[in-house]
N, C-alpha and C positions, 0 to 999 in steps of 0.2 A: 217680682211677685213673692209674697211671703210663703214660707214653707208651712204646709198643713200637717200638724201632728194631732191625730184624733184623740189621743188620751191625755194631752197636755191639760192640766188643770183638774183632771178627774182622779188622779192618784195623788193622795196628799202626803205620802211618805211617813206617816205616823206608825204604820203597822210593820211588825217584823215580817220576815219572809215566811215564817211558820204561820203567823196570824193571817197573812194574805192567802196562803195555801188553804187554810181551814175555811176562810170566807168563800173562796172559790168553790170548794166542794159543797158547802152548805147551800150556797145560792143555786148551784146546779140541782141539788135535791129539791129545794123549794120550788124552782121553776117546773120541774117534772111533776110536782104535786099541785100545780095550779096557783102558785103564789107569785107575785111580783115583789121584788125586794130592792132596797137601797142600803148602802153602807154609810156609816158615819153620819147618822141623822141627828141633828140637834133636837132635843126634847124640850118640853115646856119649862122644866126646871133648870135648863142650861147644860144638863149632862148630854153626852153624845153616845147614842146607841151604836154598837158595832154593825148589826144587821137588823133592819126592820122589814117585816114581810107582811104583805096584804093579800088576802084571798078574795076571790070574787064574791063570797058571801059576806065580806066586811070584816072577817076575823083579822086581828092584828097580832103578830108575834114579834118578840124581841129575842134576838140571839146574841148573847155575850160570849165573845171568843176568848178562850184562855189558852195561851201558847206554852205555858210552863207552870209548875207548882208555885214558883215565886210570883208569877203574874197573878195567880188566883189568890194567894195569901196576902198580896198587897192591895187587893181590891176591897174597898169598904163601901162602895157605892151601888153594888149590883142590886140590892134589895129595893132601891128607889125606882129601878126600871119597871118593877111589877105594876106600878100605878099608871103605866102608859101602854099596857098591852093586855090582851086576853090570855095569852100564854107566854111564859118566859122559859128560855132554854139556855144552858151553857153548851158551847161547842168546843170540843177538844180534839187533838190529834190522837190517833191510835198510839198507845205507849204511855200516855199520861195516865196516872192512876185515877180511874173513875171513882174510886171509893172516897176521894177527898172532896168530891162535889157534893153539895147539899142534897139530901134525899127528897126534898119537897119542891124541886124544880125539875124541868125536863132536861134530858141529856142527849146530846148528839155527838157522834164520833165521825170525823171527816178526814179525807185526804184530798189532794188536788182535783180528783175526778168525780167525787161524789161524797155522800154522807148517809148515815143511817141513824134514825131515832132509836136510841137504846132505852130511854125511859120517857114516856109521854109527860107533858107538863100539865099540872092541874089547870083547869079552865076557870077563869073568872071573867065576868062581863064588865067591860069598862063603862063608866058613866058616860051618857050621851055627849056631854060638853067636852069631856076629855077625848073621846073618840073623834069628834069633829076636829078638834085642835090638832091631834096627831095626824089625821088624814090630810088636813090642809098642809101641814109641814111636809108630809110625804109627797104630796102632789107637787108642791112648789119645788122641793129639792129635785125630784125627777125631771120636771120641766126645765129647770135651770141647767141641769147636767146635759140634757138633750140639746139645749141651746148652745152650750159650750162646744159640743161635738159638731154641730152644724155651722157655727160661726165663732170660732175661737177668738178672732180679732175683735169681734163685736161684743164680747162678753166681759170686757174690762169692768171690774167692780162687782161682779156676781160672786 
């Protein structure tokens, strides 16, 4: 009988330990606030968002995790994420200088156990067609990941 490993195929290994810790704390905060979230979601333009969160009222958030000053300075794509969400945030670990983050986006500080919104994000309403497309990607990614948990051997190619 094949050994069952529930997280096989769900952790992709691209994230540093610090980024994974930030994501965990952010997702805990989001869940406590009524959001469902997925990580590493491919967007319409081919970019991959670190965390995408969906609220029961339909609000979509994107949280871009920055694990270091160098990580932030090397990122030239973050502005493109705004076209795929109602609110955009950076999430950082305590100790990373918050003043280097752009003032016109939301800011979250996180540790492995939770997170706090330091600065709310400006709200913009997504175009209906974009909202639908992001919601479909969100739903499909969530369903595929649940399938891999329930049937790892039957998920070849997902």
